[in-house]
ROMIBA-750413 format. One record per residue: y, z, x of N, C-alpha, C, O in turn. Coordinates in steps of 0.02 Angstrom, whole numbers, plus 50000, padded with zeros to 5 digits. Each point is the difference from the previous one (the first is absolute). Example, Ala and Ser with C-alpha at 12.3 -4.5 7.8 and 13.67 -1.06 7.14 Angstrom:
REM ROMIBA-750413
497165039050660500595000049955500605000050045499995003350052
500544993149930500595000350042500555003749961500555000850025
END
This chain:
REM ROMIBA-750413
499004729949276500264996950061500505004650033500335004149967
499734995250099500505003950038500624995850010499964994150017
500625008949973500644996750011500245001350071499765004750033
500704991349990500275000850068500515005849999500594998949987
499165007050028500425006049995500545000250055500475003949994
499464992050057500504999850053500614995949979500535000550031
499404995549916500554995849978500245001549929500554998049981
499045005549980500175001449930500175007449992499655004350027
500874997249936500165006949984499495002649950499674996149965
500265010550031499505002949955500134998049927499534998749963
501105001150017500144998149931499804992849986499814998349944
500224997550107499784993049992499244999649993499754996149959
499895007850081499275000249994499815002649931499554997349968
500785008050011499875002849934500114994849946499594999349954
500964997150051500164994949950499464994749995499824997849945
499925000050113499474994950000499355002949972499674996849960
500165009350061499375003049978500015001449925499484999749967
501105001950006500065001749930499854994049954499855001049941
500184993050086499884994149958499295000049972499874997249947
499665005950089499315000349977499765007149986499405001249995
501075003449998499825006949988499685000949932500244997249950
499205006550046499695001249934500485003449952500385004450019
499594993649918500375003249947499595005749970499405000550015
500905003849944499635005749973499324998349969499515003550013
500454991249948499354998349970499504997850052499405001449994
500834995250059499554998150055499725006250033499405000450015
501035004649997499775006250031499515003649954499515002950023
500624997049913499565003549954499294997450005499515003850002
500434989649999499344996850006499705001350069499415001750006
501004997650046499765000850069499745007150012499515000950035
500835004049938499825007050011499535002849947499805005850005
500034990349945499555002249948500295005549956499645004549979
501014995050006500335005249960499984998249926499984994149982
500035011149976500074999049929500734998349984500465001750038
499644995149905500684997949982500485005849995500584999450019
499205006249954500455005649991500095004250063500355005149999
499354992750057500075003650064500564997150043500175002850052
500134991749925500564996950035500625000449957499994998349941
500555003950089500645000549965500484995050032500355001750048
499664992249925500384994650031500755001349997500275002349950
500064996350107500735000650005500254993950037500115000150061
499994994449902500184993750031499424997250040499444999849974
500684998250088499454997450040499645005550038499544998750039
500665007649949499655005750027499685003949943500094998349942
499525006750076499715004349948499865006850029499895000850060
500115004249897499765006650017499275000549975499804996549954
499825008050078499315001149979499965006849965500255005050025
499434995149918499905006349964499445003850035499414999049987
500795005350059499525003050046499475004349963499424999950019
500795003749929499535004549967499454996249964499425002050002
500764992549967499484995949967499524997150051499394999749988
500874998050069499584997150052499545005450029499404998850008
500875007050008499615005450029499465002349952499435001150021
500734999549916499515002349950499444994849992499425001949993
500764991750006499494994949991499534999550061499404998749992
500895002350067499614999050062499795006750032499845000250059
500175005249902499885006650029499325000650034499925004150045
499594992149933499335000450030499894995050056499474999950031
501034995949982499934995150054500145003550067500495003650005
499104995350046500135003150065500664997550029500204994349991
500145010250045500634998150033499864995250057499464999950030
501054996149986499964995650058500145003850064500055006250000
500014990150055500165003050065500755001650003500414995949979
499755010150046500695002549999500284999650070499775003450046
500754992549963500284998450067500735002050001500394997749958
499805006450091500705002250007500314996650061499674999150051
500974999149944500374996950055500575004550021500415002049959
499614999650105500545004050028500244996650064499864994150011
500495009650033500294996750059500135005150055499995006049989
500124991450071500265004150055500735001749985500304997349953
499985007250087500715001749992500424993750008499974996850052
500435001449897500324993450000500674999950036500295005250016
499954988749996500704999050016500395000549934499695000149947
500975000150056500385000149936499904993749958500204999949942
499484995050087499904993749963499365000249958499904995849956
499675009250056499355000149966499514995450035500204995150031
499165006549965499504996150038499534996049955499504997450024
500675002049912499634995349958499405002849964499494996649995
500565009549979499435002749962499884995949936499434998549984
501114999849981499924996149939499744993050016499574997449965
500694999650089499764993450021499275000450019499614995549982
500195009850053499305000850019499565001249938499454997349996
500795006749958499625001349938499864993449964499444998749979
501084997350013499924993749964499584995150041499604996249972
500505003850095499594995650042499265001849997499584995649999
500275010949999499315002249995499704997949932499434997849997
500965003049950499764997849934499854992550002499484997849975
500964998350056499894992850005499404998450044499614995549985
500325008350070499434998850044499345001549967499524996250006
500445009449957499395001649963499884994849945499434998349986
501114999249984499934994749951499734993750032499594996549969
500645001950091499754994150036499265000750017499664995050009
500105011149997499285001350012499605000249935499415001550000
500924997049945499654999649936499905006649965499595000549954
500775004750066499915006549971500445000949938500534997049994
499235007149960500415002349944500465005350026499785005550018
500874993149984500475004350035500675000249964500204995049969
500135010650035500685000749976500315006050034499705003050045
500894998849934500345005550034500505003449956500084998449941
500275006450089500545003749967500555001450050499875002950053
500734994949932500595001350042500525003749960499955000749939
500575001750096500545003649968500564995149982500094994850031
500295006949917500574996049980500585001250046500155005850015
500194989050009500575001050044500605002849964500094999149940
500325004450098500625002849974500574995050009500014996150047
500455004049906500594995750005500435001850060500384995850025
499575010449999500395002150058499834995950062500434996450025
498955004050001499814995950058500054992549986500184996250045
499665001649894500034992849984500714997350012500084994550026
500425009349954500694997850007500325002450065500604999150010
499005003950033500275002850062499734996250060500174994250008
499425008950034499784996850062499254998750001499794994750023
499815010049953499284999750010499674994449960499524997050024
500745001449916499694994749960499575002949945500045005949983
499544989849988499675001649937499305002850006499725002349951
499974997550108499315002350008499514995849960499505002549975
500654991050019499564995449964499514996650046499684995149982
500245007650079499614996550050500444994950035500615000750001
499074994250026500394994950034499584994150021499395000550004
500934993850009499644994150020499504997949948500184999349941
499204999650079499474998049953499635006049971499534999149961
500675006950057499725006049970500555003249958500335004850019
499754992249922500585001449959499785001849929499504997449976
500875007049992499885001749930500474995949956500604999850012
499124997049938500404995749957499905002249927499495002949983
501014995649973500644996750014500495004850034500125005549977
500154992250079500395004350043500655002249968500225005750010
500114989949953500645001849970499925005749951500385004850002
499134994749953499895005449952499815006450035500245005449982
499334994250068499785005950038500605003550030500035006250001
500454990050025500565002850037500575002349955500415004050022
499634993549917500575001349957499795003449935500164997749945
499495007950061499875004349942499314999549969499805004549964
499854990150048499324998949975499975001249925500384996849963
499195007650013499935001149928500365006349976499855002649947
500624999750094500465005249976499825007250015500335004549974
499164996750066499785007050012500555004250031500135005749978
500204991750074500525004050034500585001349953500295005450002
499894989849957500535001149951499825005549951500415004249982
498964995849995499775005249954500015006850034500175005049968
499644995250096500005006350037500725002550009500135006049993
500344989550022500705002050005500245003149935500325005250000
499524991549944500235002649936499695006849985500345004549976
499024996350038499665006449988500315005550042500165005449975
499924993250090500285005050046500715001949979500165005949995
500264989249993500715001449984500075003349932500485003749988
499054995049967500015003649936499905007550012500305004149966
499274997650082499915007150018500655003150024500165005749983
500234990550056500655002550023500505000549943500405004749998
499594990549957500445000449941499845006349960500465003549978
498904997950013499805005949963500255006450034500245004649966
499704995750100500205006050036500765000949999500245005549985
500144989250032500725000850005500335001249932500485003749996
499264993149952500285001349933499845007149978500415003349967
498994999150050499825006949983500475005050034500215004949970
499954993850093500455004450037500705000149968500325005249996
499904988949981500664999749967500005004049935500455003949987
499034995149972499985003449935499925007650008500295003949962
499324998150088499925007250011500655003250024500145005849986
500274990450051500655002550021500485000549940500395004749996
499574990649959500494999649945499845004549941500445001549960
498925000750033499815004049941499685006650022499685000550053
500425004749905499635006250012499294999249973499834994949971
499765010250039499294999549982499904998549925499594995949982
500815007549976499934999049928500194992949980499654996849961
500925000850066500224993249984499504994950026499864995049967
499875006150094499524995450030499384999349956499764994549989
499995011149987499414999949957500154996749933499594996249975
501005005349996500174997449934500154992550002499784996249956
500605001650094500224993050003499494995350030499974994149981
499635008550065499544995450037499275001949993499564995950014
500305010149964499305002249997499705001450068499395000450007
501045000350045499755001050068500115007250022500485003349979
499074999050064500105006550033500374998950066500004994450027
500315010749998500384999450063499524999950059499565004250007
500534990850037499604999450060500355002950061499685001950049
500984998649948500395003350052499874996950069499855003650048
500214989849957499864996350062500535001850053500595000249986
499175001050074500445001550057500254993350028499604996250028
501055002349967500254993550024499944999150075500054994450025
499845011150012499914999450073499274999050019499844999250059
499715000949891499294999150014499694994549957499445000649975
500934993950019499754994149965499594995950050500274997950051
499105000949934499554996450045500044992549990499934996250048
500175001749892499964993049982500684996650008500525003249994
499474990350018500614996050001499894993849957499514999549964
500954995950042499944993649964499664994950045499965001150060
499804993449912499694994850041500284993149981500194998849943
499814996950107500184992949992499594996250051499865002750054
499944991249931499544996550046500364995550049499824994150008
500685008650024500344996650055500125004950057499965006049990
500184991450069500195004250056500765001149995500404995950021
499785009749951500705001349983500225006650030500035005149967
500134994750098500185006150035500615003549971500095006050009
500344990349957500615003049970499835004849944500425003949978
498954995949997499805004349945499585005950022499755003849958
500154997050107499585005650023500265006749978499615004449981
501044996550022500315006449982500604998649955500474996650020
499505005949918500524998549951500215006349963499665005150003
500894994449961500235005249954499974997149930500264994549988
499435009049966499974997649931500355004949954500135005750018
500024991949921500295004449950500755001050006500275004649969
500074991250069500735000750006500344998049934499784995449967
500745008150015500354998749938500055006449959500105005450028
499844994049906500065005849956499325003049982499494998150029
500525006649924499405003549981499494995549966499405001649999
500834992849974499534995449967499734994750049499614995649979
500585004950084499794994950049499435002450046499914997350055
499735007649922499425002350039500155006350039500525003049993
499004998850048500045006150041500174997850071499634996250031
500925006249996500234997850065499605003650055499985006150003
499704989950040499615002850055499824994550050500104994149987
499655007950069499744995250049499364997049974499605003449967
500294990250049499384996749981499834994850053500314999850053
499214995949932499774995250051499614994449966499795000649942
500134994050095499574994549980499464999150053500125000950060
499284997349918499474997750044499804993049980500214997549948
499374999350093499754993449981499445000849949499615004750005
500354990849947499565000949942499275000950020499645004049969
500144992550082499295000450018499835006750033499415001650009
501105002450009499895006650025499995005349946499925005950014
500164992049923499995004649944499315003349993499494996950014
500515009349964499375003349986499624996449945499385000349997
500984996349959499674996149948499564994550030499464998649974
500764998350081499604995050034499405003250033499444997449997
500665008450034499445003650031499485001849948499404999550013
500825002549928499545001749946499604993949978499405000449988
500944993850006499644993949980499454998350050499474997649980
500655003650084499514998350051499365004149995499474997750019
500595008549956499415004450000499745001649930499485003349993
500854994449954499795001649932499334996749984499854994550024
499745008949937499354997449980500044995549939499634995249993
500835006549962500084996349937500665002249968500385003850030
499754993749910500645001449968500075007449982500555002850005
498915000449976500035007249984500185004050063500405004749996
499304993550060500155003550063500724998650021500355004650023
499884989249969500694998250016500485004349959500495002650027
499384997949909500435003849955500035007450019500535003050001
498894999950015499985007050020500405001250064500385004850004
499544990750045500365000850063500754999149991500395003650031
499814991749927500714998849988500335006049967500615001050007
499015003149958500275006149969500035005950048500285005249984
499444994050076499985005550048500464999150060499965003850048
500474991249950500474998850055500515005750003500305001749949
499805001250109500525005150009500674996650012500094996650051
500385004349903500654996850007500515004750033500484997750031
499415008949962500485004950027499675006949997499435000749978
500955004350043499805007049991500545003649960500594998350005
499205006649956500505003849963500295005450045499805000750058
500675003149916500365004850042499585006050021500225004050041
499184996649930499545005250021499484997350050499585003850024
500464989749991499544996950047499384997049969499554997850036
500425001949898499424997149965500084992449994500554997649986
498914998450026500064992749993500174997949929499755002949951
500674992050044500154996849936499704993050002500164996050044
499415002549908499634993750002500254995149946500385001849956
499384992150050500144995049949499715002249933500274998349948
499185005450054499725002749938500465005049968500085000149939
500245004250102500495004849974500584996449967500285002449951
499914991950077500554996049973499794995749940500414996749969
498945003450016499724996149944500144992550008500144996549952
499815001250111500154992950013499404996350029500004993950004
499485009850017499434996950033499644994949957499784994850025
500165006549910499654995349956500394993449993499714994649999
500965006049997500424994049996499964996150065500024993850000
499945009850057499914996650065499344996250000499974994450026
499515008649947499354996649996500044993849955499674995050013
500745005349935500084994249956500314994250039499804994349992
500705007250050500294994850042499484997050047500024994050015
499515010250009499524997750050499334997949972499524998950037
500435000549897499354998649969499694993550025499394999450006
501034995650008499744993550023499864999850075499644995650024
500655009150013499905000050072499285001850019499794998750056
499845004349899499335002550015499514994350015499495001250031
500674992749946499554994350011500234995750059500584998050002
498975000650046500204996050058500144992849982499744997449950
500674999350091500184993049991499534995750043499875001650058
499884993049913499554995450035500414994450032500384996549967
499535002650099500324994650036499484996150039499405000949990
500824994850055499554995450034500184999350073500605000150017
498904999150026500154998050068500174992550000499904996649950
500365001150106500164992850005499384995749998500054993949992
499365009150015499374996349995499625001949937499404998749994
500955004649959499775001049932499435005149992499554999149960
500485006250081499595005949986500435005049961500615000150009
499095004049949500395004849960500255005850042499655002250046
500945000449937500275005950033500425003949950500454997249969
499395009150023500375004349954500605003050036499985001450060
500554999649903500605003350026500155006049956500094999449940
499945006550093500115006149960500255005650044499725001250054
500805002149924500345005450036500444997150056499964994150015
500455010350015500524997650045499895001750072499505003150017
500984994950026499885000250072500165006450036499785000950056
500605003649914500275005750038499435004350027499605002649962
500374998150104499425003250032500165006550035499585002550038
501005000349952500145006550028499825005449950499445002550001
501014999249954499855005249952499494997549949499575003949979
500464989850001499494997349957499374998550041500015000450062
499454998049904499364999250034499974993450038499594999350046
500834995849936500034993850038499384995649993499814996650048
499885003549894499394996249988500074996149936500385001949955
499254992650039499914997149934499615005249959499705004550029
500294994849906499785005549958499255001049999499614995550016
500195010549966499295001449988499744995749944499434997650004
500975001349945499794995949944499844992950023499484997249981
500954999850059499894993250024499354999650041499624995249993
500265009850049499394999950040499385000749956499504996750012
500535007549938499435000849954499844993549964499424998149992
501114998349986499904993749966499714994850048499514996549983
500785002950076499774995150049499285001150020499634995250009
500175011050000499325001650021499494998149946499414999050015
500815000549923499554997849946500004992449992499504997149979
501064999750037500074992849986499734995550055499794994449986
500225007950077499764995850054499595003950050500005006250000
499644990350043499525003250046500335003050061499735004750030
500854992749990500385002750057500715001249976500344995449978
499885010850028500675001849978500415002450059499805004850035
500784992049977500435001650058500635003549974500344997549956
499805008450073500605003749981500395001850062499715000950054
500954999749940500435001150058500345006849997500205002349947
499855000950111500375006350006500664998950036500044996150047
500485007249929500664999250031500045003450068499655004950014
500784992450029500135002850067499374999650044499514996649983
500515006950073499454999750048499445004949981500055003749951
499414996250089499405003849982500135007550002499665003849965
500824998650076500145007150003500295002649935499935005949984
500414989849978500285001949936499614996749943499715003449958
500284989950040499694996449945499265001349993499775001849946
499864997350108499285001249995499865007449987499555001649962
500835002850069499885007149990500095001949927499615004049974
500894993149992500105001549930499474996649956499775002949951
500034991050067499454996749965499375004350004499675001149950
500195001250109499395003850016499995006849965499525001649964
501005002450046499995006949978500335001449933499925005449972
500454989750002500335000949935499724995149949499715002249950
500374991450062499804995149949499255000449987499795000249942
499814999850110499275000149990499775006649969499525000249962
500835005250054499835006549969500164999949926499615002449959
500974994850023500204999549930499554995349961499825001549943
499994992950088499634994849964499245001150000499664997749954
500095005750098499285000750007499664993850029499394999650002
501014995550019499734993850028499885000750075500375003550034
499114993149990499835000450071500074993050032499674995349979
500775004150071500094993450032499414998150045499665004350027
500244989349979499484997450045500264998650070499635000850049
501004997149956500274998350065500765000249997500294999049947
500025002250110500734999750007500184994750052499674999650052
500834996449934500244994850045500635002550035500495001849966
499514998350100500595002250038500384993850023499814996950050
500725001449914500404994150017500385001350065500345005150007
499614990250040500285000750067500344993650019499764994549985
500815006050049500344994050025500175000850073500105005550025
499924988950009500214999950070500715002750005500175003750046
500264994449906500705002250001500065007650000500375002750041
499285000649914500065007349996499715003450062500285004950024
499174992450001499705003150060500464999250061500035004550042
500314989949963500494999250054500565005149994500225002850050
500004998549888500525005149990499755006850023500355003650035
499034998249945499715006450020499875000450074499975005450029
499954988950003499884999850071500635000450042499984999750061
500595001049906500645000650036500454994049993500494999550037
499364996049917500424994149990500685001649972500125005649979
500344989550022500685001149976500025002249927499534998849962
501005004450019500085002549932499984994349950500294994750011
499355006549933499974995149946500455002449943499925005749976
500544990150003500485001849948499964995049943500074993950011
499825008549929499964995649942500664996249991500545002950004
499414990649984500584995949991500284996950063500464996049997
499275006050062500234997350063499444996150034499415001549990
500784993550050499504995850034499585004150047500255004750032
499104993649972499545003450046500154998250072500184994350015
499735010550029500044998650072499434995250020499485000049968
500634996050084499494995250023499355003450019499474996850000
500555009650016499385003650019499484999849945499415000650013
500814998449925499545000149943499714993149984499544999549959
500714995450072499734993349987499714996850063499744994449996
500295009050060499704997550062499455004850023500055006049988
499444991350043499425004050020500205005750047500354999050050
499405007049934500115005850043499415004749989500015004349955
499474994950086499385003849990500115007550014499675004249969
500784997450077500115007050017500275003949942499775005649986
500734991649978500285003449942499475000949945499965005349968
499644989550021499485000449948499495005450017499835004149958
499944996050104499495004850021500255007249993499645004349974
500974997050047500295006649994500085002049927499865005749980
500354989549979500125001549929499375001349961500025002949946
499404995050080499375001049965499845007449990499565001749960
500775002750076499895007249992500135002049927499645004249972
500884992949997500155001649931499434997749954499795003749956
499974990350054499454997449960499375004350007499685001749951
500155000050111499405004050013500065006949966499515002549972
501095000550030500105006449966499864999349926499675004449971
500574990349997499924999249928499304997849982499775001449944
499884995350100499284998849989499655006849995499575001049957
500625003650086499725006749998500155003749936499585003649974
501024995450000500195003249937499534997549944499745004149962
500164989550033499584997249948499275002350008499665001449951
500114998950111499325002150013499885007349979499445002049984
501095002150016499935006949977499785000449928499695004949979
500464989949981499804999949930499274998149990499745000349944
499934997750110499324997649995499954992549994499454997349995
501124999350005500024992749994500064996950070500405002350041
499214992549972500094996250062500464994049984499794995449965
500835004650059500494995049978499874993150030499644999250049
500674995949920500054993250027500724998950022500465000549959
499654998150104500664998450025500134992649986499634995650022
500915003049941500214993149988500604998550044500535003049992
499394992350053500574997550039500344994749957499784994349996
500775007749973500394995449959500394995550049500545001750023
499164992649991500254995950055500604995849979499984996349950
500555004250090500584995749992499894993750043499635000350049
500684994349932499854993850037500285000150071499844995650040
500575009349977500255000750069499545004450043500085000350061
499425003049908499545004350038499524995750040499834994549980
499955008050077499534996250043499295002849994499905005749979
499624990250041499305002249999499915006150045499635004649983
500704995450074499925005550047500255006549970499685005250009
500874994649955500275006149969499525002649946499885006049995
499844989449966499525002049948499375002950032499715004749972
500084992650084499405002650033500105007150026499545004050000
501074997650023500155006850022499915004849941499705005450008
500554992749934499945004349941499275000749979499775005549985
499874988950013499305000249980499605004850045499605004049975
500514995450090499635004250048500145007449987499545004150001
501104997749987500185007049989499715002549934499785005749996
500244990149952499745002149935499255001150002499755005049975
499894990450056499275000750003499805005950044499505003349986
500884998050067499865005850042500095006449961499655005050012
500814995049939500125006049959499505000549942500045004749960
499504990550036499465000449950500134996349936499635000949952
500884994850046500174996449938499804992650006499984997250054
499864999849889499964992849998500704997150008500495003449986
499554990450038500664996950008499954992649982499514996750019
500985000849946500024992949981500714997450007500485003349981
499574990650046500654996650002500074996049936499544996549980
501035004149988500104996549936500654996150001500525002650020
499444991149958500594995649997500134998149927500134994249985
499835010749971500094998649929500704997649983500074995849955
500445006650080500694997749987500044992550011500324996449961
499375001250092500054993050018499514995749961500164994349981
499235008350007499464995849974499705002449935499534996949974
500715008549998499725002549937499305002650010499835002850052
499754996349896499325002750002499594997450058499605003850028
500484989949991499634997250056500185003550065499595000350047
501015002449957500205003650060499775007350001500085003450050
499634998849895499785007049994499255000849996499755005349980
499884989550038499275000349993499695005250047499545003549981
500714997050081499745005050046500125007049972499565004350005
501024996949968500165006449970499555001449940499735005449993
500184989649964499575000849941499295001850020499695004349969
500044992350082499325001450022499935007150027499515003449986
501004998850052499975006950026500035005149944499665005250004
500734993449945500055004649943499355000249960499785005349979
499924988950010499364999849964499485004250037499645003949969
500324995250097499535003950040500145007549994499545004049991
501104997950013500185007049997499835003049931499785005749995
500324990349953499865002549932499255001149989499815004049957
499784992650081499275000849993499735006150037499415001649995
501025001650044499805006150035500145006249957500495000149963
499095004850042500145006349967500505003950041499984999850062
500475003749906500455004550036499955007049972499775001049944
500455003750095499975007149980500715002349984500275004450034
500024992649914500695001549982500095007449983499615002949962
500895000250068500145007149988500755001150006500344996450036
499915008749929500715001650002500175003950063499565003250031
501074996649988500225003550060499985007649990499865003750047
500284998549892500035007249986499745001349930500054995649956
499685010350032499785001849932500615001649956500525002050025
499404997149910500545001349953500215007450001500565001649983
498995002750038500145007150001500465001950059500275005650000
499814990150048500415001650059500735001049981500274996249960
500055008950067500695001649985500474994550027499844996450047
500755003249922500484994750016500174999950074499964994750031
500225010949998500215000050070499424998250047500114997050052
499295004949929499424998150041499874992549995499814996850049
500295000449891499934992749992500504996350045499824995350035
500805006949963500524996850040499845000550074500094995250037
499675010549985499805000950070499454995150019500024997050054
499505002149903499444995650014500224992750003499804996250044
500625001849908500264993150000500434998750061499944994850032
500495010049985500454999150057499624999350066500174995750040
499335008549970499655000050065499464994650004499934996850051
499705002349895499434995350003500194992849982499664995350022
500865003749939500204993249980500594997650041499984994450027
500555009649978500604997850036499955001250075500334996550039
499265008449982499965001650072500505005150023500145000550060
500145003549894500485005250018499635005950032499405000949992
500985003150044499725006250029499995005649949499655004950009
500734994449938500035005249948500574998649952500294994650002
499865010249955500504999249948500515005650005499815005950008
500834992449987500535005049998500324999849930500314995149981
499625010449983500285000549932500685003450003500085005150033
500414992049934500645003549994499885006249957499535000149960
500895005150046499905006049959499994998549926499605002949963
500834992550014500034998449929499364996549977499725001649948
500044993550093499404996349982499395004650002499554999449959
500435005150090499435004650006499985004749940499465001449973
501125001150006500025004449942499784996349936499645002749958
500574991150036499814996049942499254998750000499675000549948
500064997750111499284998750006499605006249983499484999549966
500755006350057499655006349985499995001349925499505002149972
501074996649995500045000949928499514995349964499665002149953
500324991750069499574995049968499265001750010499594999149955
500245003550104499315001850014499765005849957499415000449984
501055004049997499815005949960499944998349925499665003649964
500654991050014500004998249929499394995549986499974994550025
499555007849935499394996149988500114993349966499574995650004
501005003549962500104993649965500114994250049499944994249981
500215007450083500104994750050499384998950043500024996050047
499445007549938499414999850044499704993050007499754998250053
500274997949892499694993450003500514994450009499844994149991
500785007750026500504994850013499844996450066499775003050048
500364990549952499884996050061500545001550052500575001549983
499244998050081500475000750054500254993150020499624995950027
501015002849958500304993450009500515000350057500595001549988
499194997250073500435000750058500584995049998499924994249980
500665008150043500604995850001500264999750072500245005050027
499714989150003500284999050068500124992750011499824995849958
500485002550098500144993050016499354996150008499505002650023
500534991049959499424995650010500044996350066499544996450018
501025004550018500114996050061499755003450063500094997450055
499595008449938499715003650057499455004449974500005002149942
499514999450102499515005149982500335006849993499745004349965
500814996750068500375006349997500514999749943500004995449960
500435009750038500545000349951500624996250024500474999149962
499524998750101500574996750031499874992550005499564998050039
500804997849924499864992850000500094996650067499764994550011
500595008750035500124997150066499375000450044499924996050046
499655008849941499415001250043499444995249981499735000549945
500104994950100499504994949986499345001750034499945005250033
499574990449958499355001050031499655006049970499945000649939
499825003950105499685006349979500395005750033499835001950056
500675000849911500425005350030499585006150021499525001849967
500695001350087499665005950026500485005950002500614999150003
499105007049995500385006250009500585000749950500585000550018
499244999449919500515000849948499715004149942499395000649993
501055002249967499815003949941500344997149939500564997550004
499115003049939500254997249938500445005149964499765005349982
500894993150007500435004849964499964998849925500054994449976
499855010949986500014999649927500615003849975500075006050011
500374990449954500645002849979500035001849926500445003849979
499094993549981500015001449928499334998049971499614996450032
500255006049908499414997849962500254998249930500235004349963
499734989350020500214997749934499425000849951499414999250019
500755002349919499495001149949500054994449948500514999349965
498964996750030499954994949948499475002449951499414998450007
500815005549944499535003549957499664995549950499465001749975
500844992550008499674995349955499454996250037499444999449975
500724998050083499514996450040499505004750032499464997950022
500715008649981499605005150033499974998850075499464999950030
501134999249999500084999250072500425005850028500495002049969
499315000550089500435004250041500174995950062499544997650034
501105001649981500224995350051500355003550058500605001149997
499035000850055500325002950059500404994750037499744994650015
500895006850000500464995150028500115001350075500255005350019
499554989950021500115000450072500694997050015500074994150013
500455010249985500684997550008500284998049933499725001549948
500844995150053500334997949939499734993349977499784996050041
500245002849895499774993749972500484997849946500185004149957
500024989750044500454997349949499604996149949499604995750018
500505005949918499674996249947500414994049978499814996549953
500745002350081500424994249985500154996350065500445002150037
499204992449977500164996150060500684996749995500304999849946
499954997850110500644996650001499934992550007499514997650029
500984998849946500014992750008500304998350067500525002650019
499154992950017500214998050068500604995349997500224997949947
500045000650112500614995850004499864992749985500454996349982
498915001550025499834993149986499424999749951499454997950019
500655004149919499465000749951499754993249975500344994950005
499055005249968499684993949976500374996949941499974993949992
500375010149968500314997149940500524994650017500184996049957
500065004050105500494994950020499684993150003500354994949997
498995004850008499664993550007499594998149938499704994649999
500295009749951499614998549939500444996149951500585001649990
499124993249981500384995649956499554997749943499395000550005
500914996949942499634997149945500304993349983500614999249996
498964995949994500224993249982500184999949926499565001249958
501074997550023500205000349929499664994649958499975000649939
499804994050093499684994649962499275001649983499764998249946
499895005350100499285001249991499835007449991499465001649975
500995002850045499865007149997499575002550057499805005850000
500064990050049499585001950057500405004450049500584998650015
499095006750009500315004650046499794998450071499414998550012
501065001650034499854998750070500255005850043500435003949979
499314996550082500255004850049499745007049992500265004650031
499224996449928499755006849988499655003150060499975006150006
499774989750039499595002750054500104996050063499695001550051
END
């Protein structure tokens, strides 16, 4: 049944839907799993992915469906809501369907953006567990990452305090001679804590550590999270965790977690993270949750493992990419699919009247502040002008060989005329288009979208990558900048250009993925530029090396791995009932 989403908060809908939510044993029977393939954790469970994959290795994969979006407002345009609505819509059509989403970070949950649990009647349940740590993956990742920092900083202290002979005799360690000015890694915490972006550690005496500058990032931006998203299995995870570059020594040689002899212990902390968590839509279709949301330096996708499991367990598998199609879909297309070997059947381009009005010249949208009336009253001119952004991103998806489906994620304030403007522009650009009211009506509101997706999945596509793996880093960046973002070219800073040249000459980086880092709020590097910016060049200021995940990350401008908490954060409205333990105000 659909709840009245105009009168009920999401946590209230979740609370009602949870009353009939399947328990682990119900899911085991429903999904045809063996008893040892489910790892029950209260009313949730993890799935033993390797046992499932091995048992079903000869079963054909289901249809692979990716969800992305146009360039969003700071509020987001509902990719998670659309993903869940599509799952519910396909379920309402009687299809065997499930999905995979990313686990939310405590930072946005306690800040402004919220939990990414969907919304209205397209909701992931149980919402409280989803929003407050779930089955502990992010906590395990924090422990693994920070253990790497403990290993490095303690090693620096001991190397300072002992000569080579004493170091070998007392600790059994060789000198790594880490350069304190070239430490790549920092600490992580899963909150938006701007006060920790730049810190000094080791103050005190010789037994209080090594005094130097350091930093904190948000936990979901950790390379450990990026590794979880792309790892094939526990052995692959362990190998990658041993290859993380934590610093450089004074001769310029990388110092890794393997050099510090800490990678195996990090893998021990993360041993349980390898299995995805099974959750439920508000209409009781299965949905896996695995890996985190950070979509800049990290890949910004639910994991390869979750997609492999879902493609074996159900006939239609829906997965979501972070950010808009210029970043999220591009990384899904050229990184995730290359790593996984999986071929998608269709991509859904989530579109809203609100975002198109912004791109058409509408008033500034600011998270945490009331929307201008222009976004809730009909304005066909703004919508029509803003469609340029949507049409550009339809073209991006079509470059992959996929013919996308445009989903108009309809808000109840949108008008038929505004939706018709979008439909006309989408169809003229060669895409299918469907209006979906899943937020308001659940699966019944997503039937048009489900039908369009079924039709698209039945078509053959000529999926192809944007560039060959043999292409050099700077050539890849040039191609992405001009063909995906619409830039006239790329301007490399002298430092970034020298670094890129060094990386191109070293054969060990030849198969590293190109993980572009730029704002998600514009096709360009400048978040202020909306629509489809013209006459601009993409500046690259640095290339970060994620040697465990095997990412090279060209940075278009500066990027902070630690967001800040806003002046009116969500935690001010979150409460727990001491009599029942029920949490309110999460969304």
